[in-house]
N, C-alpha and C positions, 0 to 999 in steps of 0.2 A: 510494505510493498515487497513483492518477491523480486528476486534478482532479474528474471527475464522480463519484468515490466519496465526496466530502465533501457535507455538507448544503448545498444551494443553491450548490455549487461552492466553498464557502469553508472553508478549513482552520481559520482562527481561530474562525469561528462554530461549527464542529463541536466544537472543543476546549472552547469556552466552554459550550456546551449539555451536553456530557458532564459537566463539573465541576459545573454547576448541578444536574443530575439526581443526581449522586453526593452532593452536599452535602445535598440534601433527603432522599434515601433513607437515608443513614447517620445523619442527625440523628434520623430517626424510629426507626431500628433501635436506636440506643444510648440512646434516651430511657428513663428509669426513672420508674415510677409517675407518668406523665403530666407529667413535668418537661420539656416540649417547649421551653419558652423557654430553659432552661439548656442543653439538648442542642444546640439550634440555635446558641446563642451559642458554646458550646465548639467545635463543628465549624467555625464560621466562623473562629475563631482558629487551629485546627489545620490547616485546609485549605492554607494556603501552605506549611507544612512538607511535607505529603504531595505536593503538586504539585511542589515543588522536588526532593524525593527521587526521585519518579517520572521526571521529565524528565531529571534528572542521570543516572539509570541508563539510560534509553531512548536519549537523544540524545548521551551522552558515553561512558559505560562500555561499552555494548553495541557501538556502531560501532567504537570504538577498541581494544577488547580482545576481547570475546566473538566478534564476527564475523571477527576476524583471528587466531583460534586461540590467544589468550592466556587460556585458561580459568582457570588458577590465579590469575593477577593479577586477573582479573575478579571471581572469587568473594571474594578477599580485600578488594578495594575495595567490593564490593557489601555485604559484612558490616559494614564500617566505616560506610558510608552509612546502613545500616539502624539500627545501634546509636546513632550520633550523632543521627539523626532521632528515634529512640525516646526518647532522653534529653531532647531539646528538647520533644517532645510531652508527656513526663511533667512537665516544669517548668510548661508552660502549663496542663496539667490540674490540677496541684496548686494553683497560685496563682489561677487563674481559676475553675475549676469547684468544687474542693473548699473552698478557703479563702474565696473571695469569694461564690460562689453558694450552696454548701451549708452554709457556716459550720462546717466540720468541722476538726478538728486531727489530721491524719494526717501521717506522716513523708513527707518529700520523696522520698527514694530508698529503696525496699525491693526485694528480689529480685522479689517478685510484681508490684509496680507497674511495674518496669522491663521485665520479660518481657512483661507485658500490653501495654505501649505499643509495644514492638518488634514484637509479633505483629500489632497493628493496622496499623502502618506497613507491615510486610512484606506484609500481605494486599493492600494497595492497589498497592504497587510490583510485587508478583508478578503480579497480574492484568494490569496494563498491560504488563509485560515479556513476558508470555505472548502478548499480542496483537501486540507488536512482533516477537517471534520468528516467529509465524505469518505475519505480513506479509512478513518477510524470506524465509521458506521459500517462500511463494507466489511471490515475485519471482524467486527462484532457479529455481523450477520453470518459470516462464514463459520465463526466459532459456534454460533447457535445451531447452524445447519449440521455441523459435525456432531454436536451433542445429540441432535435428533436421530443421528444415524448410529448411535452407540448400541441400539437394539434393533433387530429385525425379526420378522416372523417367518418361520420355515414350517411348511406342512410336510409331515412325514409320518408314516404309520397311521394314517387317518386321524392325525392330531395336529394342532397348531402349536408350535414351540416358539416361545419368546426367547431369543438367543442374544447374549451379549456378544457383539462382533469381535471384541478383543479375545474371546475364548475360541474363535475359529482359527485354526492353524493354516489350513488351505482347503480348497474345494477342487474336486476332480469331476470333469464332465464326461459322462458316458452316454452318448446318444441323447435321449430325451430325459435323462436323469442326471442329477448332480449329487455327489457324495461330499458332505461337509465333514471334514476331519477336525474334531474338537480336542481341546486339552483333556487330560485324564483318560486318553484312549477311547473317547466316545466319538461316535459318528452317526450322522443322520443322512438318509437317502430321500431326496425330494424329487418330485416330477417337475422338472423345469430345465431350461437350457442354461449353459454356463454363462451366456450373454445376459440372461435375465438375472442370474445371481450376481454378476458383476455390476449391474445397474442398481441393485439394492444395497450393495456393500459400500462403505466409505472409501476415501481416496488412498488409505494405507494398504488397500488390496490392489494387486496388479497382476496382469497376465505374465507368466514366465514361459508358457507353452500354450498351444491351442487347446489343450485339455486340462490345464492347471491354472488356478487362480490362487495366489499366495498372499499371506499376511506379511507385509514387509517388516513389521515390528517383531516378528518371530523367526526371522532368518538367522540361522546359526553360522553358516558359511556358504560361500559360493565361488564359482569360477566362471569361465566363459561358456561352459557346457552344462553344468549342473548347479543346483542350489539345495542346501540341506536345511530342512525345516521339520521340526517334530521328530527328529531322529531318522527321517527318511530322505533319501536322495531323489530329487525330482529333476527332470530334464529341462534345459533352457533352449527354446527354439530360436533360430536366427531371425525369425519373423517378429519376435517380440524383444524389445530392448529392456533389460532389467534395470530399472532406475531405483537404486537403494540409497 
């Protein structure tokens, strides 16, 4: 996830706010007969277990096993994590919520109570894991899209040229024509607008001026007014912010 996808650009703040919302929401959901004090207290003690289980799955099991094709081992360790977390949650629920708060005498471990605890833990971990999988899928799709953009076709001199985008230093718009300045002092003149060229090129190309589109990976130096690329000094317009 990119930095600007987090709240105020902070990953830590985003995670904290998520768990605060989760804590309040589920405390209200699981409250019985207006026992909000007991419910909020219980969720407070159970939250570390759910956070630990979720982060262990998302940041350890998934990157090391699931995303590396070790599905069987991932499922096995995932189930162990859920069961152990469910048992811990059942212990806290029994001694804090049932015995201390509700003053009831129930058995510590029953099939029903254990299954219920495991389901609650699993619902949290499964939700966050699904978000993690979606993020991973989105990242892979973005990589694939960028790979597809490594080559573009430019029509010049009545021919279609298959060009590696990394070989383009910058493009200059001249009316209805665009001059593509390539490495090895090669250039191609194509009938198109600079906007059309920008739409074809990948994200490492950016406008530095209304007439110039530069390859950020090839920038040699720059200041607030000019940028050096391919041994040539190009202007930077105030209308375009150079993001390098």
